C-alpha positions as CSV (number, residue, x, y, z in Angstrom):
1,X,-4.2,13.6,-16.1
2,X,-5.7,11.3,-13.4
3,X,-6.6,7.7,-13.8
4,X,-8.4,5.6,-11.1
5,X,-8.4,1.8,-10.9
6,X,-10.6,-0.5,-8.8
7,X,-11.7,0.7,-5.4
8,X,-10.0,4.0,-5.0
9,X,-12.1,6.7,-3.2
10,X,-10.5,10.1,-3.0
11,X,-13.2,11.4,-0.6
12,X,-12.0,9.0,2.1
13,X,-8.5,10.5,2.1
14,X,-9.8,14.1,2.2
15,X,-12.8,13.7,4.6
16,X,-11.6,11.0,7.1
17,X,-7.9,11.5,7.8
18,X,-6.6,10.0,11.1
19,X,-2.8,10.0,10.6
20,X,-0.4,11.2,7.9
21,X,3.4,11.1,7.6
22,X,5.9,12.0,4.9
23,X,9.1,10.3,4.2
24,X,11.9,12.2,2.4
25,X,14.2,9.5,1.2
26,X,16.9,11.8,0.1
27,X,17.5,12.6,3.8
28,X,17.6,8.9,4.8
29,X,20.8,7.0,4.0
30,X,20.1,4.0,1.7
31,X,21.2,1.5,4.3
32,X,18.5,2.8,6.7
33,X,15.5,2.5,4.4
34,X,14.5,-0.9,5.7
35,X,14.9,0.1,9.3
36,X,12.8,3.3,8.7
37,X,10.2,1.2,6.9
38,X,10.0,-1.4,9.8
39,X,9.8,1.3,12.5
40,X,7.0,3.1,10.6
41,X,5.1,-0.1,10.0
42,X,5.3,-1.0,13.7
43,X,4.1,2.5,14.8
44,X,1.2,2.5,12.3
45,X,0.1,-1.0,13.3
46,X,0.0,0.0,16.9
47,X,-2.0,3.1,16.0
48,X,-4.5,1.1,14.0
49,X,-5.2,-1.4,16.8
50,X,-6.6,1.4,18.9
51,X,-9.8,0.9,16.9
52,X,-10.4,-2.8,17.7
53,X,-12.5,-3.9,20.7
54,X,-10.7,-3.4,24.0
55,X,-12.1,-6.2,26.1
56,X,-10.5,-9.3,27.6
57,X,-12.7,-11.8,25.8
58,X,-10.8,-14.4,23.7
59,X,-12.6,-13.4,20.5
60,X,-11.7,-9.7,21.1
61,X,-8.1,-10.5,21.8
62,X,-8.0,-12.7,18.7
63,X,-9.5,-9.9,16.6
64,X,-7.0,-7.4,18.1
65,X,-4.0,-9.7,17.2
66,X,-5.5,-10.3,13.7
67,X,-5.9,-6.6,13.1
68,X,-2.3,-5.8,14.3
69,X,-0.9,-8.5,12.0
70,X,-2.9,-7.3,9.0
71,X,-1.9,-3.7,9.7
72,X,1.8,-4.5,10.0
73,X,1.6,-6.6,6.8
74,X,-0.3,-3.9,4.8
75,X,1.8,-1.0,6.1
76,X,5.1,-2.9,5.4
77,X,4.0,-3.8,1.9
78,X,2.9,-0.3,1.0
79,X,6.0,1.3,2.4
80,X,8.3,-1.4,0.8
81,X,6.7,-0.8,-2.6
82,X,6.8,3.0,-2.2
83,X,10.5,3.0,-1.3
84,X,11.5,0.3,-3.8
85,X,9.7,1.9,-6.8
86,X,10.1,5.6,-5.8
87,X,11.5,7.8,-8.6
88,X,14.8,9.1,-7.1
89,X,15.2,11.6,-9.9
90,X,12.6,13.9,-8.4
91,X,12.5,15.3,-4.9
92,X,9.0,14.3,-3.8
93,X,8.2,12.6,-0.5
94,X,6.5,9.3,0.0
95,X,3.1,10.1,1.7
96,X,1.4,7.7,4.0
97,X,-2.1,8.1,5.4
98,X,-4.4,6.2,7.7
99,X,-8.1,7.0,7.7
100,X,-11.1,5.5,9.6
101,X,-14.5,5.3,8.1
102,X,-17.1,3.5,10.2
103,X,-15.6,0.0,10.7
104,X,-13.1,0.3,7.8
105,X,-9.4,1.2,8.4
106,X,-7.9,2.7,5.2
107,X,-4.2,2.9,4.4
108,X,-2.9,5.0,1.5
109,X,0.6,5.4,0.2
110,X,1.7,7.8,-2.5
111,X,5.0,7.9,-4.3
112,X,6.5,9.1,-7.6
113,X,7.4,6.6,-10.2
114,X,9.3,6.7,-13.5
115,X,7.9,5.8,-16.9
116,X,9.2,2.2,-16.8
117,X,7.7,1.5,-13.4
118,X,4.4,3.1,-14.5
119,X,4.3,1.0,-17.7
120,X,4.9,-2.3,-15.7
121,X,2.3,-1.2,-13.1
122,X,-0.3,-0.6,-15.8
123,X,0.3,-4.1,-17.2
124,X,-0.3,-5.5,-13.8
125,X,-3.6,-3.5,-13.5
126,X,-4.7,-4.9,-16.9
127,X,-3.9,-8.5,-15.7
128,X,-5.7,-7.9,-12.5
129,X,-8.8,-6.6,-14.2
130,X,-8.9,-9.5,-16.7
131,X,-8.0,-12.4,-14.4
132,X,-9.6,-14.4,-11.6
133,X,-8.0,-13.2,-8.4
134,X,-7.2,-16.6,-7.0
135,X,-5.7,-17.9,-10.3
136,X,-3.6,-14.7,-10.7
137,X,-2.4,-15.1,-7.1
138,X,-1.1,-18.7,-7.6
139,X,0.3,-17.8,-11.0
140,X,2.3,-14.9,-9.5
141,X,3.4,-17.2,-6.6
142,X,4.9,-19.6,-9.1
143,X,6.4,-16.9,-11.3
144,X,7.9,-15.2,-8.2
145,X,9.5,-18.4,-7.0
146,X,11.0,-19.2,-10.4
147,X,12.3,-15.7,-11.1
148,X,13.0,-14.6,-7.5
149,X,11.3,-11.4,-8.7
150,X,10.8,-8.3,-6.5
151,X,8.1,-6.9,-8.8
152,X,5.6,-9.8,-8.6
153,X,2.9,-7.6,-6.9
154,X,2.3,-10.6,-4.6
155,X,1.8,-8.2,-1.6
156,X,-1.2,-6.6,-3.3
157,X,-2.7,-10.0,-4.2
158,X,-2.1,-11.3,-0.7
159,X,-3.9,-8.3,0.8
160,X,-6.9,-9.1,-1.2
161,X,-6.9,-12.9,-0.9
162,X,-5.6,-13.4,2.7
163,X,-7.1,-10.3,4.4
164,X,-10.1,-9.6,2.3
165,X,-8.9,-6.0,1.7
166,X,-10.2,-3.9,-1.1
167,X,-7.5,-2.2,-3.1
168,X,-7.6,0.8,-5.5
169,X,-5.1,3.0,-7.2
170,X,-4.9,6.6,-8.5
171,X,-2.3,7.6,-11.1
172,X,-1.7,11.3,-11.4
173,X,0.6,12.5,-14.2
174,X,2.2,15.8,-13.5
175,X,3.4,18.0,-16.4
176,X,7.0,18.8,-16.6
177,X,10.3,17.7,-18.1
178,X,10.6,14.9,-17.3
179,X,6.9,14.0,-16.8
180,X,6.3,12.7,-13.3
181,X,3.7,10.2,-12.2
182,X,2.4,9.9,-8.6
183,X,0.8,6.5,-7.8
184,X,-1.4,6.3,-4.7
185,X,-2.4,2.9,-3.5
186,X,-5.4,2.6,-1.2
187,X,-6.1,-0.4,1.0
188,X,-9.5,-0.7,2.8
189,X,-9.6,-3.2,5.6
190,X,-12.7,-4.0,7.6
191,X,-12.2,-4.0,11.4
């Protein structure tokens, strides 16, 4: 079964790939996950800035730095969520893709999740669909500060409010015992 939420476009991932990597967490010691995530984010951010204007004008330099900052933030958030919520009971890699369509840079991360994570994610999707984005963002900021929660989804909300990114998700449920769900998060960023 496949469910799609918000601005997810499968055709971008299949028709406009630029870069793809797979992370097999079982082969990376737990203490090295953050370092792996940081190095991956830095590499992908450098790759993504190849597609901004390459002139010496102040506005082009500002745009380049803005794109690099946004790319690092988005990549870091996607990898952080993928690693944090990955279902370690199944041996599936975290997949990360970068695509380029016209003047839109697309980031996509896929990882397996267990039933509890999937249920919490679906609750978030319902709240996102029924809420004003700005209001939900500030509500989650307050809640996250009070609870010191690592599942606030603030990164997703920040991508939309701070960077004007369009987000979408695909949830694919694979049959088996136990049933496995693969969540793919897509972030579209205008460059």
